[in-house]
C-alpha positions in Angstrom: 0.0 0.0 0.0 1.2 3.5 -0.8 2.4 5.7 2.1 -0.1 8.3 3.0 1.4 11.0 5.2 -0.8 12.5 7.9 -1.4 16.1 8.7 1.0 16.7 11.6 0.1 19.3 14.2 3.0 20.0 16.7 2.2 21.7 20.0 4.3 22.2 23.1 2.3 19.4 24.8 2.8 16.8 22.0 2.0 16.0 18.4 -1.4 15.3 16.7 -1.4 13.0 13.7 -4.5 13.4 11.4 -5.2 10.6 8.9 -7.8 10.0 6.3 -8.0 6.3 7.3 -6.9 4.0 10.0 -5.3 1.8 7.4 -2.9 4.7 6.7 -1.8 4.6 10.4 -0.3 1.1 9.9 1.6 2.0 6.8 2.9 5.3 8.3 4.1 3.6 11.4 6.1 1.1 9.3 8.1 4.0 8.0 8.1 6.4 10.9 7.7 4.7 14.3 5.4 6.6 16.7 4.5 6.6 20.3 2.5 9.0 22.4 0.8 11.1 19.7 -2.9 11.8 19.6 -4.2 10.0 16.5 -7.2 11.3 14.6 -8.4 9.0 11.9 -11.5 9.4 9.7 -12.4 5.8 9.8 -15.2 4.2 12.0 -14.3 3.8 15.6 -14.7 0.0 15.6 -12.5 -2.7 16.8 -10.7 -3.4 13.5 -9.7 0.2 13.1 -8.7 0.5 16.8 -6.3 -2.4 16.3 -4.8 -0.5 13.3 -4.5 2.8 15.3 -2.9 1.0 18.2 0.1 0.2 16.0 1.0 3.8 16.7 0.8 3.3 20.5 -1.2 6.5 20.7 -1.7 8.8 23.7 -5.4 9.0 22.6 -7.5 8.2 19.6 -10.4 9.8 17.8 -12.5 8.1 15.1 -16.0 8.4 13.5 -19.1 6.9 15.0 -20.5 6.1 11.5 -24.1 6.4 13.0 -23.2 3.8 15.7 -24.6 1.0 13.5 -25.7 -2.5 14.0 -24.6 -4.0 17.3 -22.8 -0.6 18.1 -20.0 -1.7 15.7 -19.3 1.9 14.7 -18.0 2.7 18.2 -17.1 -0.7 19.6 -13.4 0.3 19.4 -13.9 2.8 22.3 -14.0 -0.2 24.7 -11.1 -1.9 23.0 -9.1 1.3 23.8 -10.6 1.3 27.3 -9.2 -2.1 28.0 -5.8 -0.7 27.0 -6.1 2.4 29.1 -6.2 4.7 26.0 -8.6 7.7 26.0 -10.8 7.5 22.9 -13.7 9.4 21.4 -16.0 9.1 18.4 -17.1 12.0 16.2 -20.7 12.3 14.9 -20.5 11.3 11.2 -23.0 14.0 10.4 -20.5 16.6 11.4 -17.4 15.3 9.5 -16.7 13.6 6.2 -15.7 10.0 6.2 -12.3 9.5 4.8 -11.4 13.1 5.3 -9.2 13.5 8.3 -8.7 17.3 7.9 -12.5 17.9 7.8 -12.9 15.7 10.9 -10.2 17.6 12.8 -11.5 21.0 11.8 -15.3 20.5 11.9 -16.1 17.3 13.8 -18.2 17.2 17.0 -17.7 14.4 19.5 -20.7 12.1 20.1 -19.2 9.3 22.3 -16.3 9.0 24.7 -14.9 6.1 26.8 -14.2 6.2 30.5 -10.5 7.0 30.0 -11.5 10.1 28.0 -14.1 11.1 30.6 -11.3 11.1 33.2 -9.6 13.8 31.1 -12.9 15.8 30.9 -13.8 14.9 27.3 -17.5 14.9 26.7 -20.1 14.6 23.9 -20.6 18.0 22.2 -17.0 19.0 22.2 -15.4 19.8 18.9 -12.6 17.5 17.7 -10.1 20.3 18.3 -11.4 20.8 21.8 -11.1 17.1 22.6 -7.5 17.0 21.3 -6.6 20.1 23.3 -8.1 18.5 26.5 -6.0 15.4 26.0 -2.8 17.4 25.3 -3.1 19.9 28.1 -5.3 18.2 30.8 -7.0 21.5 31.2 -10.5 20.0 31.4 -9.5 17.1 33.7 -11.9 17.1 36.7 -10.3 17.4 40.1 -12.1 14.3 41.2 -13.5 11.7 38.8 -16.6 9.9 40.0 -16.6 6.4 38.5 -20.3 6.1 39.4 -21.0 9.2 37.3 -23.5 10.3 39.8 -25.8 13.1 38.5 -28.7 14.7 40.3 -31.1 15.8 37.5 -34.0 17.1 39.6 -34.8 18.0 43.2 -38.3 18.5 44.5 -39.5 20.9 47.1 -39.7 17.9 49.5 -35.9 17.6 49.2 -36.1 14.3 47.4 -34.1 14.1 44.2 -33.9 12.0 41.0 -30.3 10.7 40.8 -28.6 8.9 38.0 -25.8 6.5 38.8 -24.5 3.6 36.7 -25.3 0.8 39.2 -27.6 0.3 42.2 -24.4 -0.9 43.9 -23.3 2.8 43.8 -26.2 4.0 45.9 -25.2 6.1 49.0 -26.7 6.2 52.5 -28.2 9.6 51.7 -30.4 7.9 49.1 -32.2 5.8 51.7 -36.0 6.6 51.8 -35.2 9.8 49.9 -34.1 9.6 46.3 -35.3 8.0 43.1 -32.4 6.2 41.6 -32.1 5.8 37.8 -29.5 3.1 37.4 -28.4 0.8 34.5 -28.0 -2.7 35.6 -30.7 -5.4 35.1 -33.6 -5.8 37.6 -32.9 -9.5 38.3 -32.8 -11.4 41.6 -29.1 -10.6 42.3 -29.9 -6.9 42.9 -32.7 -7.5 45.5 -30.2 -7.3 48.4 -29.0 -3.9 47.1 -32.6 -2.6 47.0 -33.3 -3.8 50.5 -30.0 -2.6 51.8 -30.0 0.9 50.4 -33.8 1.1 50.2 -34.1 4.1 47.8 -37.4 6.0 47.7 -37.9 4.4 44.3 -35.8 3.1 41.4 -35.7 2.7 37.7 -33.3 0.1 36.2 -32.8 -1.8 32.9 -34.9 -4.8 32.1 -31.7 -6.4 30.6 -33.8 -7.6 27.6 -36.1 -9.3 30.2 -34.7 -12.8 29.3 -35.5 -16.3 30.3 -38.5 -16.6 32.7 -38.6 -12.8 32.9 -35.5 -13.0 35.0 -34.4 -9.5 34.0 -37.3 -7.9 35.9 -37.9 -10.5 38.6 -36.8 -8.2 41.4 -39.7 -5.8 40.8 -42.2 -8.2 42.3 -39.9 -9.2 45.2 -39.3 -5.7 46.4 -42.9 -4.8 45.8 -43.6 -6.8 49.0 -41.2 -4.4 50.8 -43.1 -1.4 49.6 -40.3 -0.2 47.3 -41.6 1.3 44.1 -39.6 0.2 41.0 -39.7 0.1 37.3 -37.5 -1.1 34.4 -36.7 0.5 31.0 -36.3 -1.5 27.8 -32.7 -2.4 27.2 -33.5 -1.5 23.6 -34.2 2.1 24.6 -31.3 2.9 26.9 -27.7 1.8 27.3 -27.0 -0.7 30.0 -24.2 0.5 32.4 -25.2 4.1 31.8 -27.6 5.5 34.4 -27.9 8.8 32.6 -29.1 7.0 29.5 -31.7 5.2 31.6 -33.1 8.6 32.6 -32.7 10.5 29.4 -33.4 7.7 26.8 -35.3 5.0 28.6 -38.8 3.9 28.0 -40.6 1.9 30.7 -41.1 -1.7 29.9 -42.3 -3.0 33.3 -43.1 -1.8 36.8 -44.3 -3.2 40.1 -47.7 -2.5 41.8 -46.2 0.1 44.2 -44.9 2.1 41.2 -48.2 1.6 39.3 -50.1 3.1 42.2 -48.0 6.2 41.7 -49.1 6.4 38.0 -46.2 4.6 36.3 -47.2 2.9 33.1 -45.5 0.8 30.4 -44.6 3.0 27.5 -43.9 6.2 29.5 -40.5 7.8 29.3 -38.2 7.2 32.2 -38.3 11.0 32.8 -42.1 10.9 33.2 -42.0 7.9 35.4 -39.2 9.3 37.6 -41.2 12.4 38.4 -44.3 10.3 39.3 -42.1 8.2 41.6 -40.7 11.3 43.2 -44.1 12.4 44.4 
């Protein structure tokens, strides 16, 4: 394959290599060994492309989300990078041309980031340039990174709040009999002890696809007997492992009688249901 030279941006904090394709990274590295650069490549941010980009041993990597695609293949490389402790982001393919690294670098807008990138302060909505700058300078790095990604989205006059966190296991003592927790694990039997131990005012979790013998929502009926209102969102509507997606994207697929008595219904958005549970 012909050698395709990247656009190279040199800063006091390090270099940025901008490629039209992840395949060009491999051929470039064969001629000019790299290590520690930020690599921007206008290929999909999938596993295959991530393997190619990793040949440069990058400091961070940015690709295209290619509309996420079937089975999330367009961004699956973000977690490949995560396993290797490499910050990575995907750019919305509606904001940057595929196969045009320069356009992606100059005009791209980030749509997805992995946890390593979040630790540096990268977030959806940033421009590609801003994301690169954040990696190079660390200027957006939060003083403390919360691995539970706890976010309070609403507080009522009663003092009760709707709180997003990625797992019911990340609940806090302050949630007891007070907060509605929007979390992102399944609602199966293994989480019953968490519900009973933390005893939130109410909860919304994922149904995990519901599964064999309705096992993904079996905890709803169990904790109903304890008077704990609970509901699940369809795993097809919200990302598992992302409590904020449960709240912002989720659609209710099941609820227990205690939650139903508060007005929660299948088909509601999680936002609507959370407000009803808060009352």
